[in-house]
C-alpha positions as CSV (number, residue, x, y, z in Angstrom):
1,X,8.7,-25.1,-69.5
2,X,11.5,-25.9,-71.9
3,X,14.8,-27.7,-70.9
4,X,16.7,-24.4,-71.4
5,X,14.3,-22.5,-69.1
6,X,14.7,-25.2,-66.5
7,X,18.5,-24.9,-66.6
8,X,18.4,-21.1,-66.5
9,X,16.1,-21.3,-63.4
10,X,18.5,-23.8,-61.7
11,X,21.5,-21.5,-62.4
12,X,19.7,-18.5,-61.0
13,X,18.7,-20.5,-57.9
14,X,22.3,-21.5,-57.2
15,X,23.5,-17.9,-57.8
16,X,21.6,-16.7,-54.7
17,X,23.9,-16.4,-51.8
18,X,22.9,-17.0,-48.1
19,X,23.9,-13.3,-47.5
20,X,24.0,-10.4,-49.9
21,X,26.2,-7.5,-49.2
22,X,24.7,-4.0,-49.8
23,X,26.7,-1.0,-48.8
24,X,24.7,1.2,-46.5
25,X,25.5,4.8,-45.7
26,X,25.7,5.6,-42.0
27,X,22.9,7.7,-40.6
28,X,22.6,9.7,-37.4
29,X,18.9,9.2,-36.4
30,X,17.1,12.5,-35.8
31,X,16.9,12.9,-32.0
32,X,14.2,15.5,-32.4
33,X,11.6,12.8,-33.1
34,X,11.5,12.3,-29.4
35,X,9.2,14.8,-27.6
36,X,11.8,15.7,-24.9
37,X,14.5,16.5,-27.4
38,X,12.6,18.6,-30.0
39,X,14.5,21.7,-29.2
40,X,18.0,20.2,-28.8
41,X,20.5,21.7,-31.2
42,X,23.3,19.9,-33.1
43,X,25.9,21.8,-31.1
44,X,24.3,20.5,-27.9
45,X,24.1,17.0,-29.3
46,X,27.8,17.0,-30.1
47,X,28.7,18.2,-26.6
48,X,30.0,15.5,-24.4
49,X,29.0,17.3,-21.2
50,X,25.4,17.8,-22.5
51,X,25.2,14.0,-23.3
52,X,26.4,13.1,-19.8
53,X,24.1,15.5,-18.0
54,X,21.1,14.2,-20.0
55,X,21.7,10.5,-19.5
56,X,18.5,8.6,-18.5
57,X,18.8,7.1,-15.1
58,X,15.2,6.2,-14.2
59,X,11.7,5.5,-15.6
60,X,10.5,9.0,-14.7
61,X,13.2,10.5,-17.1
62,X,12.4,8.0,-19.8
63,X,8.7,8.9,-19.6
64,X,9.5,12.7,-19.7
65,X,11.5,12.1,-22.9
66,X,9.2,9.7,-24.8
67,X,5.9,10.8,-23.3
68,X,2.9,9.0,-24.9
69,X,5.1,7.5,-27.6
70,X,5.4,4.4,-25.3
71,X,2.4,2.6,-24.0
72,X,2.0,2.2,-20.3
73,X,2.6,-1.5,-20.5
74,X,6.2,-1.0,-21.4
75,X,6.9,1.3,-18.4
76,X,5.2,-1.4,-16.2
77,X,7.3,-4.1,-17.8
78,X,10.5,-2.1,-17.2
79,X,9.6,-1.4,-13.6
80,X,9.0,-5.1,-12.9
81,X,12.4,-6.0,-14.4
82,X,14.2,-3.4,-12.3
83,X,12.5,-4.5,-9.2
84,X,13.0,-8.3,-9.6
85,X,15.6,-9.2,-12.2
86,X,17.9,-6.4,-13.3
87,X,21.6,-6.7,-12.4
88,X,22.5,-3.3,-13.8
89,X,21.0,0.1,-13.0
90,X,19.7,2.3,-15.8
91,X,22.2,4.6,-17.4
92,X,21.6,5.5,-21.1
93,X,23.3,8.4,-22.9
94,X,21.1,10.2,-25.3
95,X,23.4,9.0,-28.2
96,X,22.7,5.4,-27.4
97,X,18.9,5.8,-26.8
98,X,18.7,7.7,-30.1
99,X,19.7,4.6,-32.0
100,X,16.7,2.6,-30.7
101,X,13.7,2.2,-33.0
102,X,15.0,4.8,-35.4
103,X,12.2,4.4,-38.0
104,X,9.2,3.6,-35.7
105,X,7.2,6.8,-36.4
106,X,4.9,8.5,-33.9
107,X,2.0,6.1,-33.5
108,X,2.1,4.8,-29.9
109,X,1.1,1.3,-30.8
110,X,3.6,0.9,-33.6
111,X,6.3,2.7,-31.7
112,X,5.8,0.5,-28.6
113,X,6.0,-2.7,-30.7
114,X,9.2,-1.4,-32.5
115,X,10.7,-0.4,-29.2
116,X,10.1,-3.8,-27.7
117,X,11.6,-5.5,-30.8
118,X,14.6,-3.2,-31.0
119,X,18.0,-5.0,-30.7
120,X,19.8,-2.3,-28.8
121,X,16.8,-1.8,-26.4
122,X,16.9,-5.5,-25.7
123,X,20.3,-5.4,-24.0
124,X,20.6,-1.8,-22.9
125,X,17.0,-1.4,-21.4
126,X,15.8,-5.0,-20.6
127,X,12.3,-5.6,-19.4
128,X,10.8,-8.5,-17.5
129,X,9.1,-10.0,-20.5
130,X,12.5,-10.4,-22.2
131,X,13.7,-12.8,-19.6
132,X,13.4,-16.6,-19.8
133,X,10.3,-17.3,-17.6
134,X,11.5,-20.8,-16.7
135,X,15.2,-20.5,-16.6
136,X,16.1,-16.8,-15.9
137,X,19.3,-18.2,-14.2
138,X,21.5,-21.1,-15.0
139,X,22.2,-23.1,-11.8
140,X,25.9,-22.4,-12.3
141,X,25.6,-18.7,-13.0
142,X,27.6,-16.4,-10.7
143,X,28.2,-12.7,-10.0
144,X,31.9,-12.9,-11.1
145,X,31.5,-15.6,-13.6
146,X,35.0,-15.3,-14.9
147,X,36.5,-15.2,-11.4
148,X,38.5,-12.1,-12.3
149,X,38.6,-10.8,-8.7
150,X,40.0,-14.2,-7.5
151,X,43.0,-13.4,-9.8
152,X,43.7,-9.9,-8.7
153,X,47.3,-9.5,-7.9
154,X,46.6,-6.1,-6.5
155,X,43.2,-4.5,-6.3
156,X,41.7,-4.2,-9.8
157,X,44.6,-5.9,-11.6
158,X,43.7,-9.4,-13.0
159,X,46.6,-11.6,-14.0
160,X,44.8,-14.4,-15.8
161,X,47.0,-15.0,-18.9
162,X,50.8,-15.5,-18.8
163,X,51.7,-12.3,-20.7
164,X,48.6,-10.2,-20.3
165,X,46.8,-8.3,-17.5
166,X,43.5,-6.5,-17.1
167,X,43.7,-3.2,-15.2
168,X,40.4,-2.1,-13.9
169,X,41.0,1.6,-13.1
170,X,37.4,2.3,-11.9
171,X,34.0,0.7,-11.5
172,X,31.8,3.1,-13.5
173,X,30.8,3.6,-17.2
174,X,29.0,6.3,-19.2
175,X,26.4,3.6,-19.9
176,X,25.4,0.4,-18.3
177,X,24.7,-2.7,-20.4
178,X,22.2,-5.2,-19.1
179,X,24.5,-8.2,-19.8
180,X,27.7,-6.7,-18.1
181,X,30.1,-9.4,-17.3
182,X,31.4,-7.3,-14.3
183,X,27.9,-6.8,-12.9
184,X,29.2,-7.7,-9.4
185,X,31.5,-4.6,-9.4
186,X,30.4,-2.1,-12.1
187,X,27.7,0.5,-11.6
188,X,25.2,1.2,-8.8
189,X,23.6,-1.5,-6.7
190,X,20.2,-2.8,-7.8
191,X,17.4,-4.5,-5.9
192,X,19.0,-7.8,-6.8
193,X,22.7,-7.0,-6.5
194,X,24.6,-5.2,-3.8
195,X,27.7,-4.3,-5.7
196,X,31.3,-4.8,-4.5
197,X,33.4,-1.7,-4.2
198,X,37.0,-0.8,-5.0
199,X,38.5,0.4,-1.7
200,X,41.8,2.0,-2.6
201,X,42.1,5.6,-3.8
202,X,42.6,5.7,-7.6
203,X,46.1,7.0,-7.3
204,X,47.0,4.3,-4.8
205,X,45.5,1.6,-7.0
206,X,47.4,2.8,-10.0
207,X,50.6,3.0,-8.0
208,X,50.2,-0.7,-6.9
209,X,49.5,-1.7,-10.5
210,X,52.6,0.0,-11.8
211,X,54.7,-1.5,-9.1
212,X,53.5,-5.0,-9.9
213,X,54.2,-4.6,-13.6
214,X,57.7,-3.3,-12.9
215,X,58.5,-6.4,-11.0
216,X,56.8,-8.8,-13.4
217,X,58.7,-8.6,-16.7
218,X,56.7,-11.5,-18.2
219,X,53.7,-9.2,-18.7
220,X,53.9,-7.4,-22.1
221,X,50.2,-6.6,-22.7
222,X,47.9,-4.3,-20.5
223,X,44.2,-3.9,-21.1
224,X,43.2,-0.7,-19.4
225,X,39.6,-0.9,-18.5
226,X,37.1,-0.6,-15.7
227,X,34.3,0.2,-16.0
228,X,35.1,2.4,-18.9
229,X,38.2,4.5,-19.4
230,X,36.0,7.3,-20.7
231,X,35.0,7.9,-17.1
232,X,38.6,8.4,-15.9
233,X,39.5,12.1,-15.8
234,X,41.8,12.6,-18.8
235,X,44.8,13.9,-16.9
236,X,44.7,10.8,-14.7
237,X,44.3,8.4,-17.6
238,X,47.1,10.1,-19.6
239,X,49.4,10.0,-16.6
240,X,48.8,6.3,-16.1
241,X,49.4,5.5,-19.7
242,X,52.7,7.4,-19.7
243,X,53.8,5.5,-16.7
244,X,52.9,2.2,-18.4
245,X,55.0,3.2,-21.3
246,X,58.0,3.9,-19.0
247,X,58.0,0.1,-18.3
248,X,60.3,-1.4,-21.0
249,X,58.6,-4.8,-21.0
250,X,55.1,-3.4,-21.7
251,X,54.6,-3.6,-25.5
252,X,50.9,-3.5,-26.0
253,X,48.3,-1.2,-24.4
254,X,44.6,-1.5,-25.2
255,X,42.0,1.1,-24.0
256,X,38.6,-0.5,-23.4
257,X,35.7,1.9,-23.9
258,X,32.2,1.2,-25.0
259,X,31.8,5.0,-25.0
260,X,33.3,5.2,-28.5
261,X,29.8,3.9,-29.5
262,X,27.7,5.0,-26.6
263,X,29.2,8.4,-26.1
264,X,31.4,9.2,-29.1
265,X,31.2,12.8,-28.2
266,X,33.7,12.1,-25.4
267,X,36.3,10.9,-27.9
268,X,36.0,13.9,-30.2
269,X,36.2,16.7,-27.6
270,X,39.5,18.7,-28.2
271,X,41.0,18.0,-24.7
272,X,40.7,14.3,-25.2
273,X,41.9,14.3,-28.8
274,X,44.9,16.4,-28.0
275,X,45.8,14.2,-25.0
276,X,45.3,11.0,-27.1
277,X,47.7,12.4,-29.7
278,X,50.4,12.9,-27.0
279,X,49.9,9.4,-25.8
280,X,49.9,7.9,-29.3
281,X,53.1,9.8,-30.3
282,X,54.9,8.6,-27.2
283,X,53.7,5.0,-27.9
284,X,55.0,5.2,-31.5
285,X,58.4,6.6,-30.3
286,X,58.8,3.8,-27.8
287,X,57.5,1.0,-30.0
288,X,54.4,0.4,-28.0
289,X,51.2,-0.8,-29.9
290,X,48.4,1.4,-28.7
291,X,44.8,0.4,-29.6
292,X,41.3,1.2,-28.6
293,X,38.8,-1.6,-28.0
294,X,35.2,-0.7,-28.2
295,X,32.0,-2.7,-27.7
296,X,29.3,-2.5,-30.5
297,X,26.6,-5.2,-30.8
298,X,24.4,-4.1,-33.6
299,X,24.7,-2.1,-36.9
300,X,22.2,0.5,-35.7
301,X,24.9,1.7,-33.2
302,X,27.3,2.6,-36.0
303,X,26.5,6.2,-36.8
304,X,28.5,9.0,-38.4
305,X,29.5,10.3,-34.9
306,X,30.9,6.8,-34.0
307,X,32.8,6.8,-37.3
308,X,34.1,10.3,-36.6
309,X,35.4,9.2,-33.2
310,X,37.1,6.1,-34.5
311,X,38.7,8.0,-37.4
312,X,39.9,10.8,-35.1
313,X,41.7,8.3,-32.9
314,X,43.4,6.7,-35.9
315,X,44.3,10.1,-37.3
316,X,46.1,11.1,-34.1
317,X,48.2,7.9,-34.1
318,X,46.3,5.2,-32.4
319,X,47.3,2.0,-34.2
320,X,43.9,0.2,-34.3
321,X,40.4,0.6,-33.2
322,X,38.9,-2.8,-32.7
323,X,35.4,-4.1,-31.7
324,X,34.7,-6.7,-29.1
325,X,31.0,-7.5,-29.3
326,X,28.9,-9.9,-27.3
327,X,26.9,-12.5,-29.0
328,X,23.3,-12.2,-27.8
329,X,20.0,-13.8,-28.8
330,X,17.5,-11.2,-30.0
331,X,20.4,-8.7,-30.7
332,X,22.9,-10.1,-33.1
333,X,22.8,-13.9,-33.1
334,X,22.0,-14.4,-36.8
335,X,24.5,-14.5,-39.7
336,X,22.9,-11.4,-41.3
337,X,23.0,-9.3,-38.1
338,X,26.6,-10.2,-37.5
339,X,27.7,-9.5,-41.1
340,X,25.7,-6.3,-41.3
341,X,27.4,-5.1,-38.2
342,X,30.9,-6.1,-39.3
343,X,30.5,-4.4,-42.7
344,X,29.3,-1.3,-41.0
345,X,32.2,-1.3,-38.6
346,X,35.0,-2.2,-41.1
347,X,33.7,-0.6,-44.2
348,X,32.1,2.6,-42.9
349,X,33.8,3.4,-39.5
350,X,37.3,1.9,-39.8
351,X,36.7,-0.2,-36.7
352,X,38.1,-3.7,-37.0
353,X,35.7,-6.6,-36.1
354,X,37.8,-8.5,-33.6
355,X,35.9,-10.8,-31.2
356,X,32.4,-11.8,-30.5
357,X,32.2,-13.2,-27.0
358,X,29.5,-15.6,-26.0
359,X,27.4,-13.9,-23.2
360,X,28.9,-14.9,-19.9
361,X,27.1,-16.9,-17.2
362,X,25.9,-14.1,-15.0
363,X,22.5,-14.1,-13.2
364,X,19.4,-13.5,-15.2
365,X,21.1,-13.7,-18.6
366,X,19.8,-17.0,-20.0
367,X,17.5,-15.2,-22.5
368,X,20.6,-13.6,-24.1
369,X,23.0,-16.6,-24.1
370,X,23.4,-19.0,-27.1
371,X,24.6,-22.6,-27.0
372,X,28.1,-23.5,-28.1
373,X,26.8,-25.3,-31.1
374,X,24.8,-22.2,-32.2
375,X,28.0,-20.1,-31.9
376,X,29.9,-22.7,-34.0
377,X,27.2,-22.5,-36.7
378,X,27.4,-18.7,-36.6
379,X,31.2,-18.8,-37.0
380,X,30.8,-21.1,-40.0
381,X,28.1,-18.9,-41.5
382,X,30.1,-15.6,-41.5
383,X,33.3,-17.1,-43.0
384,X,34.2,-16.0,-46.5
385,X,32.3,-12.7,-46.7
386,X,34.7,-10.4,-44.9
387,X,38.4,-9.9,-45.5
388,X,40.3,-12.5,-43.5
389,X,41.9,-9.9,-41.2
390,X,38.4,-8.4,-40.5
391,X,36.6,-11.7,-39.9
392,X,35.9,-11.8,-36.1
393,X,36.5,-14.9,-34.0
394,X,33.6,-16.1,-31.9
395,X,34.9,-17.1,-28.5
396,X,33.7,-18.7,-25.3
397,X,35.3,-17.1,-22.2
398,X,35.5,-20.3,-20.2
399,X,35.7,-19.9,-16.4
400,X,39.3,-20.5,-15.1
401,X,40.4,-20.9,-18.7
402,X,40.0,-17.8,-20.7
403,X,39.1,-17.1,-24.3
404,X,38.6,-20.2,-26.5
405,X,37.6,-20.2,-30.1
406,X,34.2,-22.0,-30.1
407,X,35.6,-24.8,-32.3
408,X,38.3,-25.6,-29.7
409,X,35.8,-27.4,-27.5
410,X,37.4,-30.7,-26.3
411,X,34.3,-32.7,-25.5
412,X,30.6,-31.7,-25.8
413,X,27.5,-33.3,-24.3
414,X,24.8,-31.7,-26.5
415,X,21.9,-33.3,-24.6
416,X,22.8,-31.8,-21.2
417,X,24.5,-28.8,-22.8
418,X,27.9,-29.3,-21.0
419,X,31.0,-28.6,-23.0
420,X,34.5,-29.3,-21.7
421,X,37.6,-27.3,-22.5
422,X,41.4,-27.5,-21.9
423,X,44.1,-24.9,-21.7
424,X,47.8,-24.5,-22.3
425,X,48.7,-22.1,-19.5
426,X,48.1,-21.5,-15.8
427,X,46.1,-18.6,-14.5
428,X,47.5,-16.4,-11.8
429,X,46.0,-18.7,-9.1
430,X,47.3,-22.0,-10.5
431,X,51.1,-21.7,-10.4
432,X,51.3,-24.7,-8.1
433,X,48.4,-26.7,-9.5
434,X,49.9,-29.9,-11.1
435,X,46.6,-30.7,-12.9
436,X,45.9,-27.2,-14.3
437,X,47.0,-28.2,-17.8
438,X,45.4,-31.6,-17.9
439,X,42.0,-30.8,-16.3
440,X,38.9,-30.4,-18.4
441,X,36.9,-27.3,-17.5
442,X,33.1,-27.2,-18.0
443,X,30.9,-24.6,-19.6
444,X,27.1,-24.8,-19.8
445,X,24.7,-24.0,-22.6
446,X,21.4,-22.2,-21.7
447,X,19.0,-24.8,-20.6
448,X,16.2,-23.5,-22.8
449,X,18.2,-24.5,-25.9
450,X,18.5,-28.2,-24.8
451,X,16.3,-31.1,-26.0
452,X,13.5,-32.2,-23.7
453,X,15.7,-34.9,-22.1
454,X,18.4,-32.4,-21.2
455,X,15.9,-29.9,-19.7
456,X,14.3,-32.7,-17.7
457,X,17.8,-33.7,-16.4
458,X,18.5,-30.2,-15.3
459,X,15.1,-29.9,-13.6
460,X,16.0,-32.9,-11.5
461,X,19.4,-31.4,-10.6
462,X,17.8,-28.1,-9.6
């Protein structure tokens, strides 16, 4: 090899980037590849009511849809998880299930392996073999890991940040994610979790929320959530939003809906589009920033229907459609997975990558969670590829603190996986706590990510 050849080879080596962007056209997987949907028409598929009626709620329905495509061992694995570990009941819209294993073919062995490995399946349809066999729970995991209910000022209205509130209008969604941070309230009870219930009638709950906001002018930002606002009857949701905009001090309203990705058909049906346009026009006239926040965790979820739903919202006057994903091992916790997702969202669907939250410390979630140092490395790895305004922040939602960018950690014991965080405001339950702004608040890495010495220390504590 000559000197010139050596130099050329060195230049080529240094020209290779850790991540290479390739534009990928969005594709709606063919739902007819599943035996139970072979005769489903495109008109049916685009119909929101058809999607809701044909949600999968149990193993019997999954078996009827997939038949012999899935080997029996998967059904057994799923049943074991639901009996012993699942914190969320099964509820899968056809749209979301259709994005799983899109290219697996029809050989049962290959399909089963692809289904097991699928990133969307991993968090929407967890099985027992997914879970951490030694540490399925962290000793400090809890049902309401962010203590939102402790900060309710009225039922369903969490006042954690000085200028922002979270309004939980209901406790249901069109789909149930295995890692749901509100698993103590949202969805049906499971064998492991007897869910809490909202007790007020929806109209009474909304009246109390509006009354609190009218007498609390320091609140300017309302996240309208649940559950999922796509499950609120549109006339009720529109009425509540109009009442919010009657409050002069409310300047930002964010609608939280995973259904934009899981059930985009809801957001493109004429009744909803026309109502959203009325709300958006009112918001524009009154100088209120109206946005939709959705929850997409993998590029496979971004399909033409999802892009259509997002663009429709923007066309009728919604200011922004933003994504708040959750960082999960086996789903999106690599630089390439995150960047692929962000480019699909931003470049193909007009959805702004906004946050990636570290998975919260709920029961049986250790196999999903990543350590703080891993999240820091991921934040470093994705910088410089996306436009600055479309580069998401990776945040840790620290109990009793709130969202903190992962590099804001104050102290960090890597061996024991304990990070310490500070804050610059009091939550709704700390108005008279003199130490709230000087205290350090702990957060815990998944024990399986710790060195041997750290795991042994936690074994002794347990």
